[in-house]
LOMARVEX-63571 format. One record per residue: residue in one letter; residue number from 1; z, y, x negated of N, C-alpha, C, O in turn. Coordinates in nm, 4 decimals. Each point is the difference from the previous one (the first is absolute). Example, Ala and Ser with C-alpha at 12.3 -4.5 7.8 and 13.67 -1.06 7.14 Angstrom:
BEGIN
{"A", 1, {0.7800, -0.5690, -1.3190}, {0.0000, 0.1190, 0.0890}, {0.0000, 0.1200, -0.0900}, {0.0665, -0.0019, -0.1036}}
{"S", 2, {-0.1385, 0.1069, 0.1386}, {0.0060, 0.1190, -0.0820}, {0.0730, 0.1090, 0.0770}, {0.0169, 0.1108, -0.0509}}
REM end
This chain:
BEGIN
{"M", 1, {-4.7824, 1.2970, 1.4084}, {0.0621, -0.0846, -0.1240}, {-0.1213, 0.0584, -0.1234}, {0.0289, 0.0063, -0.1195}}
{"I", 2, {-0.1720, 0.0351, 0.1775}, {-0.0994, 0.0083, -0.1012}, {0.0298, 0.1656, -0.0271}, {-0.0079, 0.0476, -0.1133}}
{"R", 3, {0.0379, 0.0212, 0.2150}, {0.0381, 0.1395, -0.0234}, {0.0529, 0.0440, -0.0653}, {-0.0390, 0.1041, -0.0528}}
{"P", 4, {0.1863, -0.1765, 0.0152}, {0.0654, 0.0758, -0.1366}, {-0.0575, -0.0646, -0.1478}, {0.0403, 0.0550, -0.1024}}
{"L", 5, {-0.1188, -0.1520, 0.0921}, {-0.0556, -0.0665, -0.1113}, {-0.0957, 0.1332, -0.0232}, {-0.0125, 0.0674, -0.1022}}
{"I", 6, {-0.0523, -0.0518, 0.2350}, {-0.1451, 0.1064, -0.0743}, {0.1018, 0.0917, -0.0373}, {0.0148, 0.0038, -0.1222}}
{"A", 7, {0.0897, 0.1009, 0.2114}, {0.0762, 0.0786, -0.0698}, {0.0403, 0.0207, -0.1373}, {-0.0053, 0.0969, -0.0757}}
{"L", 8, {0.0479, -0.2183, 0.0650}, {0.0501, -0.0229, -0.1226}, {-0.0668, -0.0210, -0.1475}, {0.0457, 0.0207, -0.1124}}
{"L", 9, {-0.1824, -0.0740, 0.1607}, {-0.1367, 0.0162, -0.1005}, {-0.0116, 0.1157, -0.0385}, {-0.0112, 0.0369, -0.1170}}
{"A", 10, {0.0144, 0.0783, 0.2858}, {-0.0436, 0.1221, -0.0730}, {0.0939, 0.0903, -0.0323}, {-0.0265, 0.1196, 0.0126}}
{"L", 11, {0.1200, -0.1508, -0.0478}, {0.0974, 0.0841, -0.0398}, {-0.0041, -0.0214, -0.1556}, {0.0144, 0.0834, -0.0893}}
{"G", 12, {-0.0355, -0.2033, 0.0826}, {-0.0156, -0.0615, -0.1841}, {-0.1359, 0.0677, -0.0446}, {-0.0080, 0.0313, -0.1188}}
{"F", 13, {-0.1127, -0.0025, 0.2119}, {-0.1113, 0.0564, -0.0568}, {0.0180, 0.1114, -0.0497}, {-0.0445, 0.0401, -0.1076}}
{"A", 14, {0.1269, 0.0299, 0.2012}, {0.0444, 0.1352, 0.0114}, {0.0755, 0.0389, -0.1624}, {-0.0443, 0.0718, -0.0897}}
{"A", 15, {0.1623, -0.1441, 0.0960}, {0.0747, -0.0016, -0.0956}, {-0.0787, -0.0238, -0.1477}, {0.0291, 0.0564, -0.1054}}
{"G", 16, {-0.1183, -0.1386, 0.1230}, {-0.0895, -0.0267, -0.1405}, {-0.0953, 0.1212, -0.0180}, {-0.0263, 0.0482, -0.1102}}
{"A", 17, {-0.0273, 0.0005, 0.2385}, {-0.0834, 0.1231, -0.0537}, {0.0602, 0.1159, -0.0265}, {-0.0492, 0.0870, -0.0718}}
{"A", 18, {0.1992, -0.0772, 0.1491}, {0.0922, 0.1499, -0.0455}, {0.0201, -0.0203, -0.1719}, {-0.0031, 0.0952, -0.0779}}
{"G", 19, {0.0248, -0.2434, 0.0348}, {0.0428, 0.0018, -0.1443}, {-0.1357, 0.0129, -0.1334}, {0.0024, -0.0028, -0.1231}}
{"Q", 20, {-0.0917, 0.0149, 0.2080}, {-0.1377, -0.0086, -0.0915}, {-0.0147, 0.1392, -0.0718}, {0.0367, 0.0920, 0.0732}}
{"Q", 21, {-0.0807, -0.0524, -0.1975}, {-0.0218, 0.1258, -0.0604}, {-0.1022, 0.0761, 0.0805}, {-0.1025, -0.0599, 0.0325}}
{"P", 22, {0.1205, 0.1923, 0.0049}, {-0.0897, 0.0844, 0.0620}, {-0.1217, 0.0030, -0.1271}, {0.0300, -0.0222, -0.1173}}
{"P", 23, {-0.1724, 0.0539, 0.1633}, {-0.0713, 0.0223, -0.1217}, {-0.0001, 0.1446, -0.0421}, {0.0226, 0.0929, 0.0776}}
{"S", 24, {-0.0450, -0.0822, -0.1842}, {0.0213, 0.1261, -0.0938}, {-0.0791, 0.0799, 0.0296}, {0.0432, 0.1150, -0.0081}}
{"D", 25, {-0.2199, -0.1318, 0.0640}, {-0.0873, 0.1168, 0.0220}, {0.0449, 0.0270, 0.1569}, {0.0173, -0.0846, 0.0877}}
{"P", 26, {-0.0036, 0.2299, -0.0789}, {0.0073, 0.0038, 0.1518}, {-0.1272, -0.0063, 0.0601}, {0.0144, 0.0097, 0.1219}}
{"A", 27, {-0.1451, -0.0229, -0.1574}, {-0.1577, -0.0089, 0.0277}, {-0.0253, -0.1703, 0.0633}, {-0.0811, -0.0571, 0.0729}}
{"T", 28, {0.1829, 0.0285, -0.1377}, {0.0042, -0.2050, 0.0746}, {0.0542, 0.0120, 0.0758}, {-0.0273, -0.0799, 0.0896}}
{"K", 29, {0.1293, 0.1685, -0.0612}, {0.1229, -0.0355, 0.0919}, {-0.0885, -0.0037, 0.1708}, {-0.0775, 0.0878, 0.0381}}
{"P", 30, {0.1245, -0.2380, 0.0577}, {-0.0757, 0.0189, 0.0935}, {0.0655, 0.1021, 0.1209}, {0.1230, 0.0021, 0.0031}}
{"P", 31, {-0.2010, 0.0893, 0.1045}, {0.0239, 0.0918, 0.0634}, {0.1261, -0.0766, 0.0876}, {-0.0024, -0.1195, 0.0296}}
{"A", 32, {0.1036, 0.2064, 0.0022}, {0.1129, -0.0306, 0.0802}, {-0.0197, -0.0329, 0.1278}, {-0.0678, 0.0778, 0.0671}}
{"K", 33, {0.1224, -0.2005, -0.0034}, {-0.0329, -0.0306, 0.1334}, {0.0931, 0.0691, 0.0742}, {0.0962, 0.0420, -0.0643}}
{"A", 34, {-0.0985, -0.0220, 0.1667}, {0.0865, 0.0868, 0.1297}, {0.0416, -0.1771, 0.0443}, {-0.0797, -0.0930, 0.0123}}
{"T", 35, {0.2340, 0.0905, 0.0047}, {0.0530, -0.1025, 0.0096}, {0.1246, 0.0118, 0.1045}, {0.0631, 0.1039, -0.0194}}
{"K", 36, {-0.0143, -0.1805, 0.1202}, {0.0542, -0.0005, 0.1009}, {0.1398, -0.0532, -0.0522}, {0.0157, -0.1151, -0.0409}}
{"P", 37, {0.1048, 0.2307, 0.0477}, {0.1346, -0.0383, -0.0746}, {-0.0112, -0.1676, 0.0848}, {-0.0650, -0.0328, 0.0992}}
{"V", 38, {0.1607, -0.0496, -0.1908}, {0.0443, -0.1418, 0.1171}, {0.1101, 0.0156, -0.0078}, {0.0715, 0.0478, -0.0881}}
{"A", 39, {-0.0501, -0.0965, 0.2005}, {0.1564, 0.0447, 0.0606}, {0.0377, -0.1852, -0.0513}, {-0.0701, -0.0995, 0.0183}}
{"K", 40, {0.2239, 0.1134, -0.0939}, {0.0471, -0.1291, -0.0326}, {0.0621, -0.0429, 0.1344}, {0.0811, 0.0780, 0.0499}}
{"K", 41, {-0.1177, -0.2258, 0.0330}, {0.0737, -0.0268, 0.0747}, {0.1383, -0.0717, -0.0546}, {0.0171, -0.0610, -0.1056}}
{"P", 42, {0.0905, 0.0929, 0.2292}, {0.1371, -0.0652, -0.0940}, {-0.0024, -0.1353, 0.0397}, {-0.0517, -0.0497, 0.1001}}
{"A", 43, {0.1329, -0.0184, -0.2184}, {0.0210, -0.1309, 0.0135}, {0.0620, -0.0491, 0.1464}, {0.0885, 0.0573, 0.0635}}
{"P", 44, {-0.1487, -0.1613, -0.0327}, {0.0359, -0.0960, 0.1177}, {0.1657, -0.0152, 0.0330}, {0.0578, -0.0921, -0.0579}}
{"K", 45, {-0.0106, 0.1443, 0.1125}, {0.1491, -0.0170, 0.0384}, {0.0373, -0.1855, 0.0068}, {-0.0437, -0.0824, 0.0803}}
{"K", 46, {0.1319, 0.0637, -0.1882}, {0.0263, -0.1179, 0.0137}, {0.1163, -0.0634, 0.0800}, {0.0196, -0.1205, 0.0158}}
{"G", 47, {0.0757, 0.2538, 0.0456}, {0.0832, -0.0350, 0.0409}, {0.1387, 0.0181, -0.0995}, {-0.0089, 0.0671, -0.1028}}
{"P", 48, {0.1248, -0.1259, 0.1382}, {0.0905, 0.0411, -0.0625}, {0.0271, -0.1317, -0.0868}, {0.0006, -0.1076, 0.0598}}
{"A", 49, {0.0212, 0.1105, -0.1932}, {0.0005, -0.1293, -0.0661}, {0.1249, -0.0839, 0.0182}, {0.0815, 0.0672, 0.0632}}
{"W", 50, {-0.0246, -0.2101, -0.0988}, {0.1180, -0.0194, 0.0535}, {0.1153, 0.0760, -0.0537}, {0.1082, 0.0251, 0.0533}}
{"A", 51, {-0.1421, -0.0021, -0.1392}, {0.0849, 0.0514, -0.0930}, {0.0926, 0.1315, 0.0567}, {0.1093, 0.0489, -0.0284}}
{"E", 52, {-0.2002, -0.0259, 0.1093}, {-0.0143, 0.1719, 0.0825}, {0.0822, -0.0246, 0.1535}, {0.0103, 0.0719, 0.0994}}
{"L", 53, {0.0363, -0.1952, -0.1294}, {0.0580, -0.0253, 0.1665}, {0.1175, 0.0008, -0.0351}, {0.0360, -0.0224, -0.1156}}
{"S", 54, {0.0493, 0.0516, 0.2231}, {0.1850, -0.0070, 0.0260}, {0.0433, -0.1145, -0.0725}, {-0.0825, -0.0913, 0.0023}}
{"A", 55, {0.1685, 0.0725, -0.0548}, {0.0706, -0.1763, 0.0530}, {0.0211, -0.0484, 0.1039}, {-0.0153, -0.1210, 0.0166}}
{"D", 56, {0.0499, 0.1903, 0.0660}, {-0.0095, -0.0809, 0.1462}, {-0.1174, -0.0520, 0.0087}, {-0.0168, -0.1209, 0.0161}}
{"H", 57, {-0.1084, 0.2333, -0.0286}, {-0.1171, -0.0569, 0.0767}, {-0.0660, -0.1230, -0.0745}, {-0.0593, -0.0908, 0.0582}}
{"Q", 58, {0.0816, 0.1022, -0.2243}, {-0.0372, -0.0909, -0.0640}, {0.0779, -0.1502, 0.0465}, {-0.0774, -0.0948, 0.0135}}
{"M", 59, {0.1994, 0.0726, 0.0074}, {0.1004, -0.1061, 0.0514}, {-0.0917, -0.0259, 0.1591}, {-0.0522, -0.1077, 0.0290}}
{"I", 60, {0.0500, 0.1935, 0.0321}, {-0.0475, -0.0637, 0.1436}, {-0.1816, -0.0603, -0.0293}, {-0.0570, -0.0942, 0.0551}}
{"L", 61, {0.0041, 0.1892, -0.1595}, {-0.1742, -0.0409, -0.0110}, {0.0085, -0.1051, -0.0932}, {-0.1065, -0.0564, -0.0250}}
{"A", 62, {0.2087, 0.0163, -0.0328}, {0.0015, -0.0882, -0.1584}, {-0.1285, -0.1008, 0.0318}, {-0.0989, 0.0079, -0.0728}}
{"P", 63, {0.1023, -0.1038, 0.1841}, {-0.1370, -0.1157, 0.0292}, {-0.1413, 0.0822, -0.0534}, {-0.0956, -0.0489, -0.0603}}
{"L", 64, {0.1134, 0.1699, 0.0973}, {-0.1257, 0.0842, -0.0415}, {-0.0466, 0.0275, -0.1480}, {-0.1141, 0.0308, -0.0344}}
{"K", 65, {0.2197, -0.0472, -0.0430}, {0.0209, 0.0624, -0.1522}, {-0.1416, -0.0464, -0.0654}, {-0.0784, 0.0923, -0.0223}}
{"P", 66, {0.0378, -0.2177, -0.0096}, {-0.0521, -0.0687, -0.0627}, {-0.1872, 0.0728, 0.0608}, {-0.0799, 0.0161, -0.0923}}
{"D", 67, {0.0451, 0.0089, 0.1932}, {-0.1151, 0.0699, 0.0551}, {0.0374, 0.1427, -0.0088}, {-0.0937, 0.0549, -0.0581}}
{"W", 68, {0.1598, 0.0085, 0.0793}, {0.0352, 0.1475, -0.0025}, {-0.1124, 0.0971, -0.0317}, {-0.0632, 0.0763, 0.0731}}
{"E", 69, {0.0553, -0.1059, -0.2281}, {-0.1230, 0.1118, -0.0407}, {-0.1353, -0.0657, 0.0315}, {-0.0822, 0.0438, -0.0805}}
{"T", 70, {0.0366, -0.1153, 0.1500}, {-0.1438, -0.0162, 0.0094}, {0.0054, 0.0205, 0.1664}, {-0.1072, 0.0085, 0.0600}}
{"L", 71, {0.2236, -0.0013, 0.0078}, {-0.0077, 0.0614, 0.1423}, {-0.0433, 0.1370, 0.0143}, {0.0610, 0.0884, -0.0602}}
{"A", 72, {-0.1766, -0.0572, 0.1462}, {-0.0784, 0.0942, 0.0972}, {0.1277, 0.1207, 0.0116}, {0.1069, -0.0339, 0.0509}}
{"P", 73, {-0.1233, 0.1510, -0.0927}, {0.1181, 0.1046, 0.0243}, {0.0207, 0.0108, 0.1625}, {0.1139, 0.0363, 0.0293}}
{"E", 74, {-0.1814, -0.0550, 0.0573}, {0.0347, -0.0670, 0.1150}, {0.0477, -0.0818, 0.0743}, {0.0365, 0.0213, 0.1156}}
{"R", 75, {-0.0306, -0.1544, -0.1923}, {0.0909, -0.0757, 0.0248}, {0.1134, -0.0103, -0.0761}, {0.0773, -0.0883, 0.0372}}
{"K", 76, {-0.0352, 0.1712, -0.1603}, {0.0907, 0.0608, -0.0538}, {0.0780, 0.0799, 0.1016}, {0.1131, -0.0301, 0.0382}}
{"A", 77, {-0.1736, 0.1207, -0.0030}, {0.0892, 0.0842, 0.1178}, {0.0730, -0.0782, 0.0891}, {0.1211, -0.0218, 0.0037}}
{"K", 78, {-0.2571, -0.0372, 0.1031}, {0.0627, -0.1433, 0.0969}, {0.1349, -0.0694, -0.0432}, {0.1060, -0.0136, 0.0610}}
{"W", 79, {-0.1336, -0.0134, -0.1478}, {0.1525, -0.0915, -0.0402}, {0.1105, 0.1285, -0.0528}, {0.1188, -0.0232, 0.0223}}
{"I", 80, {-0.1397, 0.1053, -0.0644}, {0.1062, 0.1094, -0.0313}, {0.0622, 0.0340, 0.1504}, {0.1197, -0.0034, 0.0287}}
{"G", 81, {-0.2282, 0.0365, 0.0591}, {0.0837, -0.0040, 0.1392}, {0.0667, -0.0799, 0.0498}, {0.1010, 0.0243, 0.0660}}
{"I", 82, {-0.1731, -0.1937, -0.1030}, {0.1153, -0.0602, 0.0531}, {0.1485, -0.0135, -0.0463}, {0.1008, -0.0363, 0.0605}}
{"A", 83, {-0.1277, 0.0885, -0.2221}, {0.1395, -0.0093, -0.0645}, {0.0990, 0.1268, 0.0145}, {0.1071, 0.0020, -0.0608}}
{"K", 84, {-0.1525, 0.1131, 0.1522}, {0.0762, 0.0951, 0.0122}, {0.0594, -0.0334, 0.1425}, {0.1026, 0.0546, 0.0407}}
{"R", 85, {-0.1793, -0.1557, 0.0384}, {0.0793, -0.0503, 0.1436}, {0.0727, -0.1015, -0.0072}, {0.0705, -0.0375, 0.0937}}
{"Y", 86, {-0.0803, -0.0403, -0.2434}, {0.0843, -0.1041, 0.0242}, {0.1230, 0.0126, 0.0311}, {0.0441, -0.0601, 0.0980}}
{"P", 87, {0.0453, 0.1507, -0.1850}, {0.1327, 0.0305, 0.0259}, {0.1001, 0.0061, 0.1795}, {0.1170, -0.0204, 0.0324}}
{"K", 88, {-0.2515, 0.0618, 0.0462}, {0.0124, 0.0072, 0.1040}, {-0.0087, -0.1299, 0.0947}, {0.0571, -0.0224, 0.1067}}
{"M", 89, {-0.1330, -0.0434, -0.1692}, {-0.0162, -0.1157, 0.0892}, {0.1137, -0.0788, 0.0040}, {0.0997, 0.0231, -0.0683}}
{"K", 90, {-0.1135, -0.1368, 0.1637}, {0.1163, -0.0836, 0.0273}, {-0.0101, -0.0972, -0.0839}, {-0.1118, -0.0027, -0.0515}}
{"P", 91, {0.2055, -0.1063, 0.0040}, {-0.0032, -0.1088, -0.0838}, {-0.0858, -0.0860, 0.0056}, {-0.0655, -0.0436, -0.0947}}
{"Q", 92, {0.0593, 0.0119, 0.2091}, {-0.1181, -0.1100, 0.0815}, {-0.1184, 0.0735, -0.0413}, {-0.0741, -0.0711, -0.0679}}
{"E", 93, {0.0351, 0.1783, 0.0842}, {-0.1247, 0.0778, -0.0287}, {-0.0351, -0.0057, -0.1658}, {-0.1113, -0.0304, -0.0428}}
{"Q", 94, {0.1995, 0.0571, -0.0218}, {-0.0040, 0.0174, -0.1399}, {0.0011, -0.1226, -0.0428}, {-0.0253, -0.0019, -0.1205}}
{"E", 95, {0.0405, -0.0871, 0.1583}, {0.0098, -0.1378, -0.0535}, {-0.1831, -0.0483, 0.0513}, {-0.0734, -0.0511, -0.0846}}
{"R", 96, {0.0301, 0.0739, 0.2101}, {-0.1230, 0.0020, -0.0223}, {-0.0968, 0.0720, -0.0891}, {-0.1062, -0.0478, -0.0398}}
{"V", 97, {0.1540, 0.1706, 0.0114}, {-0.1105, 0.0685, -0.0409}, {0.0169, -0.0419, -0.1854}, {-0.0854, 0.0273, -0.0844}}
{"Q", 98, {0.1924, -0.0845, 0.0630}, {0.0035, -0.0617, -0.1345}, {-0.0748, -0.1451, 0.0194}, {-0.0874, -0.0154, -0.0854}}
{"R", 99, {0.0922, -0.0262, 0.1198}, {-0.0884, -0.1744, 0.0700}, {-0.1247, 0.0801, -0.0378}, {-0.0372, 0.0109, -0.1168}}
{"R", 100, {-0.0259, 0.0448, 0.2212}, {-0.1434, 0.0546, -0.0084}, {-0.0728, 0.0534, -0.1127}, {-0.1186, -0.0069, -0.0325}}
{"M", 101, {0.2338, 0.0696, -0.0260}, {-0.0320, 0.0844, -0.1794}, {-0.0225, -0.1012, -0.0815}, {-0.0871, 0.0148, -0.0858}}
{"H", 102, {0.1666, -0.1509, 0.0949}, {-0.0104, -0.1356, -0.0877}, {-0.1299, -0.0587, 0.0550}, {-0.0906, -0.0438, -0.0710}}
{"D", 103, {0.0905, 0.0472, 0.2014}, {-0.1613, -0.1050, 0.0128}, {-0.1006, 0.1088, -0.0343}, {-0.0953, -0.0379, -0.0681}}
{"W", 104, {0.0988, 0.1600, 0.1012}, {-0.1355, 0.0944, -0.0533}, {-0.0060, 0.0039, -0.1489}, {-0.1103, 0.0174, -0.0520}}
{"A", 105, {0.1935, -0.0287, -0.0067}, {-0.0048, -0.0176, -0.1408}, {-0.0670, -0.0954, -0.0504}, {-0.0982, 0.0136, -0.0730}}
{"A", 106, {0.1427, -0.1070, 0.1057}, {-0.0490, -0.1547, -0.0267}, {-0.1733, -0.0138, 0.0242}, {-0.0696, -0.0763, -0.0670}}
{"L", 107, {0.0125, 0.1733, 0.1851}, {-0.1508, -0.0265, 0.0120}, {-0.0664, 0.0437, -0.1068}, {0.0527, 0.0740, -0.0830}}
{"T", 108, {-0.2048, -0.1261, 0.0732}, {-0.0971, 0.0197, -0.0815}, {-0.0365, 0.1517, 0.0730}, {0.0170, 0.0301, 0.1182}}
{"P", 109, {-0.0616, 0.0375, -0.2064}, {-0.1026, 0.1100, 0.0471}, {-0.1296, -0.0330, 0.1178}, {-0.0580, 0.0885, 0.0628}}
{"E", 110, {0.0371, -0.1993, -0.0540}, {-0.0931, -0.0317, 0.0923}, {0.0629, -0.0951, 0.1145}, {-0.0715, -0.0463, 0.0889}}
{"Q", 111, {0.2334, 0.0157, -0.0983}, {0.0405, -0.0312, 0.0860}, {0.0669, 0.1466, 0.1108}, {0.0048, 0.0161, 0.1220}}
{"R", 112, {0.0373, 0.0668, -0.2392}, {0.0344, 0.1386, 0.0629}, {-0.0865, 0.1035, 0.0803}, {0.0365, 0.0820, 0.0842}}
{"R", 113, {-0.1638, -0.1094, -0.1348}, {-0.1534, 0.0597, 0.0731}, {0.0266, -0.0899, 0.1392}, {0.0431, 0.0585, 0.0993}}
{"Q", 114, {-0.0683, -0.1930, -0.0954}, {-0.0198, -0.0620, 0.1339}, {0.0786, 0.0567, 0.0540}, {-0.0436, 0.0652, 0.0949}}
{"A", 115, {0.2199, -0.0545, -0.1244}, {0.0779, 0.0081, 0.0788}, {-0.0169, 0.1848, 0.0472}, {0.0624, 0.0341, 0.1005}}
{"R", 116, {-0.1262, 0.0493, -0.1581}, {0.0151, 0.1213, 0.0616}, {-0.1164, -0.0226, 0.1241}, {0.0189, 0.0252, 0.1190}}
{"E", 117, {-0.1371, -0.0764, -0.1763}, {-0.1157, -0.0584, 0.1034}, {0.0563, -0.0158, 0.1124}, {-0.0162, 0.0814, 0.0909}}
{"N", 118, {0.1139, -0.2208, -0.0755}, {0.0528, -0.0387, 0.0911}, {0.1026, 0.1022, 0.1290}, {0.0084, 0.0086, 0.1225}}
{"Y", 119, {0.0587, 0.0579, -0.2537}, {0.0635, 0.1146, 0.1154}, {-0.0804, 0.0705, 0.0742}, {0.0045, -0.0037, 0.1229}}
{"R", 120, {-0.0816, 0.0713, -0.1860}, {-0.1514, 0.0841, 0.0753}, {-0.0104, -0.0614, 0.1233}, {0.0374, 0.0371, 0.1113}}
{"Q", 121, {-0.1075, -0.1606, -0.1575}, {-0.0588, -0.0841, 0.1371}, {0.0917, 0.0212, 0.1164}, {-0.0278, 0.0426, 0.1121}}
{"M", 122, {0.1830, -0.0943, -0.1787}, {0.1162, -0.0039, 0.1119}, {-0.0262, 0.0995, 0.0547}, {-0.0769, -0.0034, 0.0960}}
{"A", 123, {0.1330, 0.1235, -0.1402}, {-0.0279, 0.1398, 0.0788}, {-0.0724, 0.0308, 0.0874}, {0.0465, 0.0603, 0.0967}}
{"K", 124, {-0.1829, -0.0923, -0.1035}, {-0.0912, 0.0374, 0.0896}, {-0.0051, -0.1449, 0.1174}, {-0.1009, 0.0058, 0.0702}}
{"V", 125, {0.1677, -0.0970, -0.0483}, {0.0341, -0.0356, 0.0848}, {0.1083, 0.0404, 0.1191}, {0.1125, 0.0363, -0.0341}}
{"P", 126, {-0.1565, -0.0446, 0.2062}, {0.0831, 0.0701, 0.0515}, {0.1440, -0.0481, -0.0019}, {0.0173, -0.1172, -0.0332}}
{"P", 127, {0.0984, 0.1983, 0.0669}, {0.1038, -0.0016, -0.0274}, {0.0277, -0.1629, 0.0761}, {0.0373, -0.0970, -0.0660}}
{"D", 128, {-0.0633, 0.0932, 0.2102}, {0.0548, -0.1305, 0.0804}, {-0.0519, -0.1229, -0.0533}, {0.0666, -0.1025, 0.0144}}
{"K", 129, {-0.1599, 0.1001, -0.0649}, {-0.1005, -0.1083, -0.1006}, {0.0937, -0.0277, -0.1623}, {-0.0046, -0.1059, -0.0627}}
{"R", 130, {0.0637, 0.1969, 0.0320}, {0.0609, -0.0057, -0.1021}, {0.1119, -0.0346, 0.0393}, {0.0556, -0.0948, -0.0554}}
{"K", 131, {-0.0080, 0.1483, 0.1380}, {0.1598, -0.0819, 0.0529}, {-0.0057, -0.1269, 0.0128}, {0.0969, -0.0551, -0.0522}}
{"K", 132, {-0.2059, -0.0478, 0.1233}, {-0.0167, -0.1012, 0.0189}, {-0.0287, -0.0843, -0.1408}, {0.0548, -0.1099, -0.0081}}
{"L", 133, {-0.1375, 0.1547, -0.1037}, {-0.0186, -0.0327, -0.1199}, {0.1365, -0.0190, -0.0707}, {0.0372, -0.1114, -0.0369}}
{"R", 134, {0.0265, 0.2088, 0.0215}, {0.1337, -0.0191, -0.0377}, {0.1250, -0.0977, 0.0434}, {0.0795, -0.0425, -0.0838}}
{"Q", 135, {-0.0673, -0.0004, 0.2778}, {0.0240, -0.0903, 0.0514}, {-0.0423, -0.0952, -0.0661}, {0.0925, -0.0646, -0.0490}}
{"E", 136, {-0.2219, 0.0151, 0.0183}, {-0.0478, -0.1232, -0.0150}, {0.0338, -0.0292, -0.1474}, {0.0327, -0.1173, -0.0174}}
{"W", 137, {-0.0321, 0.1980, -0.0983}, {0.0723, -0.0063, -0.1318}, {0.1393, -0.0240, 0.0117}, {0.0456, -0.0810, -0.0808}}
{"A", 138, {0.0264, 0.1279, 0.1554}, {0.1021, -0.0440, 0.0035}, {0.0777, -0.1186, 0.0451}, {0.1098, -0.0509, -0.0227}}
{"D", 139, {-0.2276, 0.0266, 0.1055}, {-0.0025, -0.1789, 0.0623}, {-0.0208, -0.0937, -0.1005}, {0.0803, -0.0918, -0.0166}}
{"Y", 140, {-0.1993, 0.1078, -0.0660}, {-0.0247, -0.0468, -0.1151}, {0.0486, -0.0170, -0.1072}, {-0.0326, -0.0871, -0.0806}}
{"Q", 141, {0.1542, 0.2064, 0.0622}, {0.0831, -0.0186, -0.1034}, {0.1141, -0.0844, 0.0529}, {0.0802, -0.0178, -0.0917}}
{"Q", 142, {-0.0483, -0.0310, 0.1844}, {0.1067, -0.1006, 0.0627}, {-0.0155, -0.1132, 0.0090}, {0.0837, -0.0879, 0.0211}}
{"L", 143, {-0.2346, 0.0781, -0.0424}, {-0.0298, -0.1901, -0.0050}, {0.0423, -0.0323, -0.1341}, {0.0037, 0.0732, -0.0989}}
{"S", 144, {0.0329, -0.2158, 0.1137}, {0.0136, -0.0641, -0.1283}, {-0.1226, -0.0075, -0.0789}, {-0.0987, 0.0408, 0.0613}}
{"P", 145, {0.0735, -0.0898, -0.2038}, {-0.1000, -0.0472, -0.1001}, {-0.0968, -0.0514, 0.0482}, {-0.1185, 0.0333, 0.0009}}
{"A", 146, {0.2053, -0.1696, 0.0659}, {-0.1107, -0.1118, 0.0588}, {-0.0635, 0.0675, 0.1304}, {-0.1158, -0.0400, 0.0109}}
{"E", 147, {0.1483, 0.1227, 0.0854}, {-0.0488, 0.0459, 0.1064}, {-0.1096, 0.1239, -0.0430}, {-0.0790, 0.0500, 0.0801}}
{"R", 148, {0.0864, -0.0261, -0.1686}, {-0.0821, 0.0896, -0.0729}, {-0.1220, -0.0244, -0.0493}, {-0.0971, 0.0752, -0.0084}}
{"D", 149, {0.1165, -0.2340, -0.0369}, {-0.0626, -0.0368, -0.0521}, {-0.1400, -0.0743, 0.0987}, {-0.1215, -0.0055, -0.0191}}
{"K", 150, {0.1947, -0.0343, 0.1070}, {-0.0912, -0.0677, 0.1374}, {-0.1153, 0.1343, 0.0136}, {-0.1223, -0.0097, -0.0102}}
{"L", 151, {0.1912, 0.1175, 0.0324}, {-0.0932, 0.1468, 0.0351}, {-0.1007, 0.0186, -0.0794}, {-0.0995, 0.0621, 0.0374}}
{"V", 152, {0.1116, -0.1146, -0.1609}, {-0.1021, 0.0226, -0.0868}, {-0.1444, -0.0183, 0.0478}, {-0.0358, -0.1135, 0.0316}}
{"Y", 153, {-0.0328, 0.1953, -0.0252}, {-0.1394, -0.0148, 0.0262}, {-0.0633, -0.1191, -0.1217}, {0.0221, 0.0014, -0.1211}}
{"E", 154, {-0.1009, -0.0941, 0.1946}, {-0.0731, -0.1002, -0.0747}, {-0.1287, 0.0216, 0.0216}, {-0.0217, 0.0008, 0.1212}}
{"P", 155, {-0.0876, 0.0196, -0.1942}, {-0.1546, 0.0080, 0.0422}, {-0.0424, -0.1726, 0.0289}, {0.0320, -0.1022, -0.0607}}
{"V", 156, {-0.1263, 0.1282, 0.1935}, {-0.0008, -0.1162, 0.0585}, {-0.1693, -0.0510, -0.0632}, {-0.1032, 0.0649, 0.0168}}
{"E", 157, {0.1153, -0.1914, -0.0873}, {-0.1510, -0.0078, -0.0315}, {-0.0969, 0.0095, 0.1176}, {0.0430, 0.0017, 0.1154}}
{"P", 158, {-0.1750, 0.0046, -0.1437}, {-0.0916, -0.0093, 0.1194}, {-0.0471, -0.1198, 0.0507}, {-0.0243, -0.0716, -0.0971}}
{"P", 159, {-0.0023, 0.0104, 0.2060}, {-0.0016, -0.1236, 0.0339}, {-0.1272, -0.0339, -0.0825}, {-0.0807, 0.0841, -0.0395}}
{"A", 160, {0.0740, -0.2021, 0.0211}, {-0.1159, -0.0532, -0.0864}, {-0.1225, -0.0154, 0.0839}, {-0.0112, -0.0772, 0.0952}}
{"Q", 161, {-0.1015, 0.1790, -0.1518}, {-0.1621, -0.0639, 0.0743}, {0.0211, -0.1470, 0.0315}, {0.0256, -0.0955, -0.0733}}
{"K", 162, {-0.0466, 0.1076, 0.2239}, {-0.0945, -0.1201, 0.0671}, {-0.1517, -0.0122, -0.0745}, {-0.0882, 0.0858, -0.0038}}
{"K", 163, {0.0884, -0.2192, -0.0528}, {-0.1490, -0.0362, -0.0248}, {-0.1019, -0.0314, 0.0970}, {0.0171, -0.1068, 0.0589}}
{"K", 164, {-0.1152, 0.1717, -0.0293}, {-0.1069, -0.0436, 0.0837}, {-0.0862, -0.1265, -0.0528}, {-0.0597, -0.0125, -0.1070}}
{"K", 165, {0.0732, -0.0866, 0.2269}, {-0.0412, -0.1652, -0.0013}, {-0.1516, 0.0741, -0.0022}, {-0.0378, 0.0983, 0.0636}}
{"Q", 166, {-0.0418, -0.1903, -0.1701}, {-0.1352, 0.0290, 0.0298}, {-0.0445, -0.1305, 0.0703}, {0.0542, -0.1104, 0.0051}}
{"P", 167, {-0.1663, 0.1560, 0.0459}, {-0.0846, -0.0772, 0.1010}, {-0.0779, -0.1397, -0.0889}, {-0.0739, -0.0780, 0.0602}}
REM end
């Protein structure tokens, strides 16, 4: 964030210096410095704007519209890839994608960061253990709310310290 500000400040100084009148006396002119030509960096790609998406992609990705312009280019590419595969999905898969997209759009940036981190951690778990965890999660989801409440961890207070009797 500081680099763009420094670059902007440098450009401001350069523009200010270019707008100054050159000295009229050539004897007072400072010697020219050998400078390296500065290559302009291309502006970072932001990916396609919402308006640049096809009507079909806009319809599929509608839950993401409010956040679209703030998404990183690689995230936009990921969602566009999903939108391209969407028509070939079975109706049940399409419904799942839409549900997950709505859920994702409802998350805060911190919750999204945490979800990505959880995904990366799960990818490191061996496949057999991952399968077991999925089964345990499915079993948990089948429980009633009352049964789930029974499983909530309640911290146990440490036992009271016994007072030593004085002689």
